[in-house]
Structures are given as C-alpha cells and as structure tokens.
N, C-alpha and C positions, 0 to 999 in steps of 0.2 A: 429944427432938427432933425437930422431925416439918419435912419438905420435902413436905405434902399440897401438890400442885395447881403444881407444878415438873415442866416437863418434862428430862429430861434425859439424853442424849446422848453412848453409849461408843463409839469407831469398836475397832474389836476387839474385842468382847461379847461372843463367841459361846464359849470358852473363855481358862482361865488370868485373870491378874490382870484386866484387861478385865471378863471373867465376875463378879470376885468385888466388884468394882468395880460392876456394875451389880446386884448383887445384894441389896449392903451399902443404897446408895443408896433403891432401891426398899424395903428392910425401913425406910428410915424417912421413905417416905411420896411420893416422890420416881413419876412414871410416866413408867420407862426402854424407849431406842429402841435398843438392840444393831444394832451396822450390821458390816458384815463379808463380803466374796467369798464364801463357801461356801455357798449357802440351804438346804446340809442339816444343817452343822448350826447358822449360823443359829435354825434352826428349830426343831431339838431341842436347843436352850437356854430360847427365846424359851415353847417349851410346856410345858417341866417347872419354869418356873417364873417364868410372867406375867411375860416380857419382849416386847418389841413386832419385832418381826424388821425387817430394814433390809437389802437388800442392795448395796451399795457398796464401790468399788475408791477406796482411799487417793490409789493411784498414775494414778486420769484422773482432773482438773477435775470432766468436765462429771457424770462418776457421784456424786462429789460437794456440785456444785451438785442435783441431781437429785434426791442417797438425803434431802440436808439440808429441801433442796424438799418436798420428799412427805411428810416427818415432822412440818414442821410443818404445812407442812394435814390431816393426820388428831391431831395435839396437840399442837399452839400452839407459840408463840416458844420455842427452846429458852433456859433458864436456869439451865441448868450442862449446860457443854458438857465431856469430859474425851481429847480425844486421847491415844491409848493401844497405837490400831497401829501395830504394827513390829516389824521384824528387824532377829533379832538376831546377828551370822557373825558373826566372825572371818579374818579372812585379811593374809600378810607385804604388804608396800610389791608386792616382787617380783608377787605372785599376784594385787595387786588390778586389774582391768581395767577401762578404762574403765563396760562394761556395768554391769558386777559394782560398781561407785562413786555408777551411774545411777541404779541402781534401791534401792539405799539411803538415799540420798538424797529417792528421789521416793516412800518410804514411811514415811522417818520424818521428817523437813522438809516435803517439802513440801506429803506428803497433812495435813501439822497446821495447818496453815498453809491449804489452802483449807478443810480443816473448821474451822477459827474463825473466819474469812471468814465463811463461809456461817451459819457459827452466827448470829451479830455482829449479820446485817442483821434477825435477828426479836427479840436478845438488847438491840437499842436499842431495840426499843420499849417494853422492859418497865422496873418502876423494881429487880431485882434481877438480881443474876446472877453464877455464879460461872466460873471458866475453869480449870482444873488441867492439863496435861496429864505422864504421864508418861512420864519423861528416863529417865537412870542415876546412879549414878556415875561413869559412862565420859562422863558429861556438866561432869565437875564434875572430874576428872581423865584422862590418858591414859589407855586403858585398852591395855599389849602382842600390839601379835597386833592387832587390832584401829584402823586407824585409820579409815574408813572413816565402821563404827559413831559412834566415839570424834568422829568432829568434822562426826556430824547429827548426836546428841547435842548436843550445845555448842550450836550452831548453834537447838536449843528449846526450849534457855534464856535465848539473845539475844534471840527470838525474846518469848519470850515476860516477857521484863524489861525490852524494846521498849513491848508491848503496856502494862506497868504502869503506865511510864510517858504511856504516849499516854489513855488513861483513867486516870490520878489525876485519886480529887475527887469522880468518878464509881459512881456504887453498883455498879460490876464490878471484882473482883480476879483475876487472873490469878496463875497462884502454880505455881511446877513438884513434883514426887515424886520421887527420884532415890534409887532401888533399890541393891541390891546383886544375885546370882547368888540367886534368889525359885526355891523348886521348882514351876517346871510342864513342860511339853511340853519344853521352848527348852532345859532343862537335859540330858534327854533327846540331844535332837537335837546339842548340843554334845561330851556326851560324845567323840558317837563323831567329831567333828570336831578334838575334842583330843586324840583317841587316837592317831589318825592323822598328824596334824600335828605330835603331842611324841614320837610310837615308847614311845609306855607305853599299858597296860592299862587297865578302865574304868574302874575301879575308882580307881588312879592317878588318873583323866582328873578322875571325881567329887568326888577329892577337892583338885583344882587350885582344885573353885571355890569345894567350902566353904569353904576354909582363907581365901579372900580376901576374903569377910565373918569383919569381925572379932571377935566370937563365936563363930567357926565352928562354923558352922549354916546351913544355907538359910532365907531366910523366908518368911511362907506367905505366899498372896498376900489372904489377908483383914488380916495384916501393913497394906499397901500401900493396901486399901481401906476401909481405919479412916483413913488419913491423908486422901485425901481426900473422905469423908464428915465431916469433922472441917473440913474446909476451907470444902464449904458448911454448916456450919452454927452458932449461935448463940456469937458474941464472938471472928468471925473476919474481920470487919470490914478490921479492920488489917493483918493478913495478904497484906500486897501486892507481887509480885517477889520471893518467893521462893523459896527450890532449898530442899525439905525430902526433907532424908538416912535412907533407910530401909537401913542398916547393919551397923548393931548395932558403932555407935562410930567415932569420929569417922577422916573421908575421908582 
C-alpha cells in the first residue's frame, strides 16, 4: 500500500495513539503533519520520526483555522484528516461543573468539527480523501462515571455519520475508530483518578481498565493505527459512515 503524495494531518499527534497513527501513515508513504498545544513535544516527535510539527490548539477555532492553513501552504491539500486530539477524564454528574463540561466538549467535539471543516476546504479541491475520527467505545455506549466524555464521543460519531451522508457518492469517506482502553499515558493518569474516586489501590484501578476490554488486556496504540491506515488504503472506498470497534470483542 502506498499513500505517496498524500498529505495527512493528525491532531494530538505528538504522543500516544496520535503518534502511532502518524508513524503508520508515514510508513505508508504520506507526508504527515502532527498538531498539538505543546511545541516541545511536537518538535521532539517530529525530529525523531521525520514528521512535520504544527502548533495548534483544537479548543481555539482561530488556532485550528490558522494551523491548518499553514499546513496546507507548506505541504498541499490535506487528503487524510485524523481528528485524534482529546481528553479522557471521568467525573460523576454531581462533580461535573459547567467549566469541565465545556472543556470536554471543546476538546473532543468542537475541536474535531473545526479540524474537519478546515481540512475539507482543501480536501475538496482533490479527487480523494479520508476522514478518520478517533472516538471511543464510550461513543457507542455510556461509560459509567464519565457522562461528559461519553456525550462528547457520541457527538463525534454523530458528526461523522452525518458528514458521510453529506458527501455520499463523492471520493471522500468519513469513519470513526472506537478503541477501548489503550496502553498510553492516559491509563497512567486515570489510575490516579480511579484510585481516588473508587477508594482502591493503583493495581486494582489499572485492573478495572484492563478488565473493561473484552479480551482482558490493554490495546496497543499500533493496533489503532493499523485500523486507521486500513481505512485509508486500497479497497476501503465502500467503508463509509462506520464505527470500527477495537475492544477485544463485541461492545
């Protein structure tokens, strides 16, 4: 498979799932722009893996518009758009204040919308394109103790499904990948949060996340990256408006 000549943009591409996706797309031949808020992390990842860094805050509409415009000016139209940037933090309803709700939506849903909208302005000038949003199994079923996160990921899937209808019959497809618990730094941060919330030790908190995956292990970031790359590869033209579950079993 080759994506040679294709410009891919991956938000939140400096670490974790985003970096794994960026590297997989690059291995397939794409020129890959990675975005994020922290310039030093982007620069480190870009230098290590031959990627193109672009500082951009998906919570800020102007930052997204300007960042994507700069990326297009440097490397041409975006033909692979991967809205990956997100936050995964659970809170009970009583502890979900309005600021937390807005921050979750701004990152996980508004940011994806602004990213896709800006990327499509250039993608529509080409004859081929893929949008692959990174949602979650929480976008398919409610995740206990994470109402804001679940709502944001449900909204992202709704956005992808609607856009697949809007562009039906065009050379552009829209899909969402929905992982379970992936072995990234988010797991480490969630261990502390779950320990405090549930009153359990760190090992028990980690086991709770591992056991939530149907095959009882954490998912490797490369597994998610492989699914994204497949959705951009030959034979994927008729996969459109779908949710690809990576959870070790039925969700």
